[in-house]
N, CA and C atoms as an extended XYZ file, in Angstrom:
288
Properties=species:S:1:pos:R:3:atomname:S:1:resname:S:1:resid:I:1 pbc="F F F"
N        -1.602        8.582       18.869 N   UNK     1
C        -1.093        7.538       18.250 CA  UNK     1
C        -2.118        6.842       17.143 C   UNK     1
N        -1.937        6.714       15.958 N   UNK     2
C        -2.950        6.111       15.002 CA  UNK     2
C        -2.912        4.582       15.004 C   UNK     2
N        -3.944        4.073       14.976 N   UNK     3
C        -4.446        2.549       15.075 CA  UNK     3
C        -3.598        2.149       13.489 C   UNK     3
N        -3.069        0.967       13.474 N   UNK     4
C        -2.390        0.409       12.431 CA  UNK     4
C        -3.344        0.296       11.347 C   UNK     4
N        -4.655       -0.180       11.538 N   UNK     5
C        -5.635       -0.120       10.354 CA  UNK     5
C        -6.039        1.322        9.911 C   UNK     5
N        -5.697        2.321       10.764 N   UNK     6
C        -5.932        3.844       10.118 CA  UNK     6
C        -4.802        4.113        9.130 C   UNK     6
N        -3.556        3.508        9.246 N   UNK     7
C        -2.337        3.832        8.481 CA  UNK     7
C        -2.683        3.007        7.119 C   UNK     7
N        -2.801        1.721        7.171 N   UNK     8
C        -2.990        0.891        6.014 CA  UNK     8
C        -4.461        0.948        5.511 C   UNK     8
N        -4.918        1.563        4.318 N   UNK     9
C        -6.242        1.573        3.983 CA  UNK     9
C        -6.568        0.275        3.175 C   UNK     9
N        -5.723       -0.259        2.286 N   UNK    10
C        -6.025       -1.376        1.569 CA  UNK    10
C        -4.844       -1.802        0.893 C   UNK    10
N        -4.816       -3.110        0.355 N   UNK    11
C        -3.832       -3.544       -0.613 CA  UNK    11
C        -4.238       -3.168       -2.162 C   UNK    11
N        -3.147       -2.860       -2.689 N   UNK    12
C        -3.296       -2.353       -4.311 CA  UNK    12
C        -3.355       -3.744       -5.034 C   UNK    12
N        -4.182       -4.019       -5.837 N   UNK    13
C        -4.486       -5.046       -6.831 CA  UNK    13
C        -4.190       -4.477       -8.262 C   UNK    13
N        -3.042       -5.004       -8.737 N   UNK    14
C        -2.917       -4.646      -10.144 CA  UNK    14
C        -1.747       -5.620      -10.642 C   UNK    14
N        -1.515       -5.432      -11.778 N   UNK    15
C        -0.584       -6.530      -12.379 CA  UNK    15
C         0.821       -6.085      -11.889 C   UNK    15
N         1.200       -4.871      -11.797 N   UNK    16
C         2.554       -4.512      -11.348 CA  UNK    16
C         2.689       -4.956       -9.778 C   UNK    16
N         1.480       -4.834       -9.010 N   UNK    17
C         1.888       -5.171       -7.623 CA  UNK    17
C         1.885       -6.723       -7.548 C   UNK    17
N         1.235       -7.479       -8.263 N   UNK    18
C         1.438       -8.978       -8.319 CA  UNK    18
C         2.779       -9.434       -8.724 C   UNK    18
N         3.507       -8.545       -9.656 N   UNK    19
C         4.706       -8.848      -10.058 CA  UNK    19
C         5.699       -8.874       -8.955 C   UNK    19
N         5.549       -7.856       -8.035 N   UNK    20
C         6.330       -7.816       -6.973 CA  UNK    20
C         6.159       -8.712       -5.841 C   UNK    20
N         5.249       -9.516       -5.808 N   UNK    21
C         5.152      -10.557       -4.900 CA  UNK    21
C         6.108      -11.673       -4.858 C   UNK    21
N         6.549      -11.884       -5.993 N   UNK    22
C         7.704      -12.930       -6.339 CA  UNK    22
C         9.105      -12.530       -5.610 C   UNK    22
N         9.240      -11.180       -5.353 N   UNK    23
C        10.362      -10.620       -4.700 CA  UNK    23
C         9.954      -10.262       -3.329 C   UNK    23
N         8.973      -10.584       -2.791 N   UNK    24
C         8.566      -10.402       -1.604 CA  UNK    24
C         8.229       -9.051       -1.147 C   UNK    24
N         7.557       -8.285       -1.992 N   UNK    25
C         7.260       -6.863       -2.054 CA  UNK    25
C         5.671       -6.754       -2.313 C   UNK    25
N         5.078       -6.076       -1.374 N   UNK    26
C         3.513       -5.807       -1.255 CA  UNK    26
C         3.311       -4.269       -1.367 C   UNK    26
N         2.287       -3.927       -2.028 N   UNK    27
C         1.923       -2.613       -2.277 CA  UNK    27
C         0.573       -2.293       -1.549 C   UNK    27
N         0.675       -1.130       -0.891 N   UNK    28
C        -0.697       -0.853       -0.058 CA  UNK    28
C        -0.881        0.716       -0.249 C   UNK    28
N        -2.271        1.054       -0.193 N   UNK    29
C        -2.926        2.417       -0.377 CA  UNK    29
C        -2.635        2.795        1.187 C   UNK    29
N        -1.911        3.935        1.381 N   UNK    30
C        -1.827        4.285        2.892 CA  UNK    30
C        -2.381        5.679        3.071 C   UNK    30
N        -2.563        6.027        4.311 N   UNK    31
C        -2.946        7.335        4.686 CA  UNK    31
C        -1.939        8.375        4.305 C   UNK    31
N        -2.416        9.451        3.441 N   UNK    32
C        -1.380       10.535        3.096 CA  UNK    32
C        -0.556       11.006        4.008 C   UNK    32
N        -0.913       11.179        5.323 N   UNK    33
C        -0.125       11.747        6.306 CA  UNK    33
C         0.801       10.722        7.166 C   UNK    33
N         0.653        9.436        6.750 N   UNK    34
C         1.674        8.562        7.390 CA  UNK    34
C         2.986        8.559        6.838 C   UNK    34
N         3.954        8.440        7.907 N   UNK    35
C         5.584        8.498        7.202 CA  UNK    35
C         5.829        7.013        7.226 C   UNK    35
N         7.164        6.606        6.850 N   UNK    36
C         7.583        5.373        6.369 CA  UNK    36
C         7.619        4.465        7.691 C   UNK    36
N         8.025        5.077        8.943 N   UNK    37
C         8.110        4.470       10.288 CA  UNK    37
C         6.711        4.100       10.580 C   UNK    37
N         5.738        4.809       10.575 N   UNK    38
C         4.281        4.370       10.891 CA  UNK    38
C         3.789        3.270       10.045 C   UNK    38
N         4.384        3.347        8.748 N   UNK    39
C         3.807        2.309        7.705 CA  UNK    39
C         4.508        0.826        8.097 C   UNK    39
N         5.653        0.949        8.439 N   UNK    40
C         6.521       -0.224        8.648 CA  UNK    40
C         5.952       -0.639       10.149 C   UNK    40
N         5.731       -0.119       11.143 N   UNK    41
C         5.017       -0.372       12.234 CA  UNK    41
C         3.747       -1.093       12.199 C   UNK    41
N         2.932       -0.328       11.411 N   UNK    42
C         1.556       -0.889       11.039 CA  UNK    42
C         1.403       -2.354       10.381 C   UNK    42
N         2.304       -2.471        9.451 N   UNK    43
C         2.371       -3.720        8.763 CA  UNK    43
C         2.866       -4.797        9.651 C   UNK    43
N         3.925       -4.417       10.378 N   UNK    44
C         4.435       -5.497       11.243 CA  UNK    44
C         3.472       -5.886       12.375 C   UNK    44
N         2.504       -4.947       12.833 N   UNK    45
C         1.593       -5.142       13.870 CA  UNK    45
C         0.402       -5.981       13.329 C   UNK    45
N        -0.033       -5.669       12.123 N   UNK    46
C        -1.315       -6.225       11.321 CA  UNK    46
C        -0.943       -7.680       11.217 C   UNK    46
N         0.003       -7.956       10.367 N   UNK    47
C         0.307       -9.452        9.817 CA  UNK    47
C         1.583       -9.961       10.524 C   UNK    47
N         2.068       -9.428       11.575 N   UNK    48
C         3.205      -10.053       12.340 CA  UNK    48
C         4.359      -10.676       11.404 C   UNK    48
N         4.720       -9.586       10.442 N   UNK    49
C         6.101      -10.084        9.737 CA  UNK    49
C         7.095       -8.970       10.075 C   UNK    49
N         8.202       -9.447        9.315 N   UNK    50
C         9.500       -8.266        9.574 CA  UNK    50
C         9.659       -7.558        8.220 C   UNK    50
N         9.437       -6.259        8.514 N   UNK    51
C         9.782       -5.395        7.267 CA  UNK    51
C        11.275       -4.903        7.164 C   UNK    51
N        11.793       -5.055        5.841 N   UNK    52
C        13.020       -4.598        5.728 CA  UNK    52
C        13.223       -3.002        5.221 C   UNK    52
N        12.347       -2.836        4.362 N   UNK    53
C        12.254       -1.433        3.830 CA  UNK    53
C        10.765       -1.049        3.273 C   UNK    53
N        10.535        0.364        3.234 N   UNK    54
C         9.438        0.939        2.893 CA  UNK    54
C         9.737        1.864        1.780 C   UNK    54
N         9.270        1.739        0.583 N   UNK    55
C         9.301        2.752       -0.291 CA  UNK    55
C         8.002        3.577       -0.431 C   UNK    55
N         7.708        4.868       -0.420 N   UNK    56
C         6.503        5.448       -0.553 CA  UNK    56
C         6.436        6.378       -1.987 C   UNK    56
N         5.410        6.560       -2.411 N   UNK    57
C         4.983        7.522       -3.735 CA  UNK    57
C         3.810        8.110       -3.467 C   UNK    57
N         3.774        9.398       -3.877 N   UNK    58
C         2.385       10.001       -3.964 CA  UNK    58
C         1.905       10.288       -5.483 C   UNK    58
N         0.670        9.815       -5.670 N   UNK    59
C         0.179        9.900       -6.995 CA  UNK    59
C        -0.916       11.015       -7.131 C   UNK    59
N        -0.692       11.942       -7.867 N   UNK    60
C        -1.740       13.013       -8.133 CA  UNK    60
C        -2.960       12.138       -8.805 C   UNK    60
N        -4.273       12.696       -8.501 N   UNK    61
C        -5.428       12.200       -9.187 CA  UNK    61
C        -5.527       12.636      -10.499 C   UNK    61
N        -6.263       12.003      -11.233 N   UNK    62
C        -6.330       12.237      -12.729 CA  UNK    62
C        -7.494       13.264      -12.759 C   UNK    62
N        -7.330       14.016      -13.667 N   UNK    63
C        -8.561       14.990      -14.068 CA  UNK    63
C        -9.414       14.223      -15.118 C   UNK    63
N       -10.597       14.149      -14.809 N   UNK    64
C       -11.519       13.228      -15.782 CA  UNK    64
C       -12.839       14.153      -16.049 C   UNK    64
N       -13.231       13.964      -17.310 N   UNK    65
C       -14.539       14.652      -17.603 CA  UNK    65
C       -15.480       14.074      -17.043 C   UNK    65
N       -16.442       14.825      -16.429 N   UNK    66
C       -18.024       14.200      -16.012 CA  UNK    66
C       -18.783       15.049      -16.455 C   UNK    66
N       -19.599       14.564      -17.540 N   UNK    67
C       -20.582       15.339      -18.323 CA  UNK    67
C       -19.960       16.691      -18.827 C   UNK    67
N       -20.586       17.620      -18.355 N   UNK    68
C       -20.022       18.978      -18.938 CA  UNK    68
C       -18.922       19.496      -18.063 C   UNK    68
N       -18.536       18.990      -16.812 N   UNK    69
C       -17.525       19.740      -16.244 CA  UNK    69
C       -16.282       18.647      -16.029 C   UNK    69
N       -15.290       19.383      -15.547 N   UNK    70
C       -14.136       18.360      -15.143 CA  UNK    70
C       -14.017       18.086      -13.771 C   UNK    70
N       -13.961       16.855      -13.465 N   UNK    71
C       -13.820       16.480      -11.987 CA  UNK    71
C       -12.289       15.854      -11.822 C   UNK    71
N       -11.945       15.698      -10.564 N   UNK    72
C       -10.708       15.033      -10.335 CA  UNK    72
C       -10.639       13.958       -9.405 C   UNK    72
N        -9.954       12.800       -9.620 N   UNK    73
C        -9.937       11.719       -8.878 CA  UNK    73
C        -8.954       12.216       -7.567 C   UNK    73
N        -9.192       11.552       -6.381 N   UNK    74
C        -8.376       11.863       -5.275 CA  UNK    74
C        -6.913       11.495       -5.488 C   UNK    74
N        -5.926       12.361       -4.798 N   UNK    75
C        -4.601       11.945       -4.726 CA  UNK    75
C        -4.521       10.682       -3.794 C   UNK    75
N        -3.527        9.737       -4.124 N   UNK    76
C        -3.291        8.776       -3.397 CA  UNK    76
C        -1.736        8.756       -2.871 C   UNK    76
N        -1.618        8.002       -1.829 N   UNK    77
C        -0.114        7.670       -1.373 CA  UNK    77
C        -0.079        5.996       -1.220 C   UNK    77
N         0.992        5.692       -1.991 N   UNK    78
C         1.150        4.201       -2.011 CA  UNK    78
C         2.496        3.957       -1.138 C   UNK    78
N         2.512        2.864       -0.664 N   UNK    79
C         3.839        2.321       -0.124 CA  UNK    79
C         4.101        0.967       -0.635 C   UNK    79
N         5.430        0.688       -0.984 N   UNK    80
C         5.919       -0.681       -1.363 CA  UNK    80
C         6.750       -1.176       -0.283 C   UNK    80
N         6.147       -2.216        0.439 N   UNK    81
C         6.794       -2.715        1.631 CA  UNK    81
C         7.553       -4.009        1.274 C   UNK    81
N         8.816       -4.106        1.456 N   UNK    82
C         9.630       -5.286        1.424 CA  UNK    82
C         9.724       -5.958        2.634 C   UNK    82
N         9.495       -7.603        2.799 N   UNK    83
C         9.586       -8.300        3.957 CA  UNK    83
C        10.773       -9.114        3.768 C   UNK    83
N        11.049       -9.456        5.010 N   UNK    84
C        12.454      -10.258        5.308 CA  UNK    84
C        12.145      -11.685        4.693 C   UNK    84
N        13.310      -12.362        4.286 N   UNK    85
C        13.332      -13.784        3.760 CA  UNK    85
C        12.366      -14.513        4.687 C   UNK    85
N        11.491      -15.406        3.984 N   UNK    86
C        10.654      -16.237        4.588 CA  UNK    86
C         9.274      -15.687        5.219 C   UNK    86
N         9.122      -14.538        5.231 N   UNK    87
C         7.955      -14.032        5.730 CA  UNK    87
C         6.999      -13.769        4.487 C   UNK    87
N         5.767      -13.870        4.774 N   UNK    88
C         4.737      -13.584        3.619 CA  UNK    88
C         3.251      -13.094        4.311 C   UNK    88
N         2.748      -12.319        3.248 N   UNK    89
C         1.153      -12.081        3.708 CA  UNK    89
C         0.286      -12.738        3.033 C   UNK    89
N        -0.686      -13.231        3.528 N   UNK    90
C        -1.568      -14.211        3.024 CA  UNK    90
C        -2.634      -13.564        2.101 C   UNK    90
N        -3.089      -12.193        2.418 N   UNK    91
C        -4.283      -11.761        1.743 CA  UNK    91
C        -4.156      -11.747        0.307 C   UNK    91
N        -2.870      -11.703       -0.372 N   UNK    92
C        -2.970      -11.691       -1.612 CA  UNK    92
C        -3.102      -13.043       -2.358 C   UNK    92
N        -2.552      -14.135       -1.679 N   UNK    93
C        -2.714      -15.375       -2.243 CA  UNK    93
C        -4.095      -16.174       -1.981 C   UNK    93
N        -4.806      -15.515       -1.269 N   UNK    94
C        -6.323      -16.016       -1.041 CA  UNK    94
C        -7.112      -16.087       -2.221 C   UNK    94
N        -6.759      -15.288       -3.200 N   UNK    95
C        -7.749      -15.053       -4.291 CA  UNK    95
C        -7.888      -16.057       -5.341 C   UNK    95
N        -6.717      -17.151       -5.409 N   UNK    96
C        -6.856      -18.153       -6.384 CA  UNK    96
C        -6.913      -19.361       -5.725 C   UNK    96
């Protein structure tokens, strides 16, 4: 069994992820091998909230030029987690 901290790598900080906070949706970078059930249980265990739904997406890494060769950024798996009414995660609000 994976530790919840192994499943959730870090929150995604972007304009699009901040727009989802008003609808009680949080975006996380997750382990590429994690499934939706593992992600749901990890979020509930770490922050003690109720998760209503989990949507996942796999993003291919961009191919970028590095001097004379072409390099590739790593692939990512992201999870958009919706929380029950009244629940919130404080890590995003602490910045301001």
